FIGULUM-936982 format. One line per 2 residues: their letters; for each residue x, y, z of C-alpha. Coordinates in pm, 1 decimal, padded with zeros to 6 digits, always signed. Layout:
% residues N
a> X Y Z ~ ...
***
This chain:
% residues 25
ma> +02004.9 +11822.5 -05737.7 ~ +02257.4 +11556.8 -05646.7
ds> +02343.2 +11755.3 -05335.4 ~ +02001.3 +11668.9 -05193.7
lt> +02095.4 +11301.9 -05189.9 ~ +02278.0 +11143.0 -04900.4
ee> +02581.2 +10922.5 -04960.7 ~ +02368.4 +10619.4 -04879.0
qv> +02102.9 +10716.8 -05132.1 ~ +02368.6 +10781.8 -05394.3
se> +02531.5 +10442.3 -05338.7 ~ +02196.3 +10266.8 -05362.2
fk> +02107.1 +10459.9 -05677.4 ~ +02436.5 +10377.6 -05844.3
ea> +02398.3 +10009.1 -05756.5 ~ +02046.3 +09999.9 -05899.2
fs> +02146.0 +10203.1 -06206.1 ~ +02440.4 +09971.4 -06276.9
lf> +02193.8 +09689.1 -06339.3 ~ +02041.4 +09887.4 -06626.4
dk> +02374.2 +10033.0 -06733.7 ~ +02527.5 +09690.7 -06796.0
dg> +02234.2 +09595.4 -07019.3 ~ +02194.9 +09932.0 -07191.8
d> +02563.5 +09993.1 -07251.6
***
C-alpha cells in the first residue's frame, strides 16, 4: 500500500500526520 505513494506524497503525509501525532502522543 505504501509502495503506491511517491516520496513526495510520503513526506507530505508524514508532515501532516506529525501535527496530530504531537497532540495524540
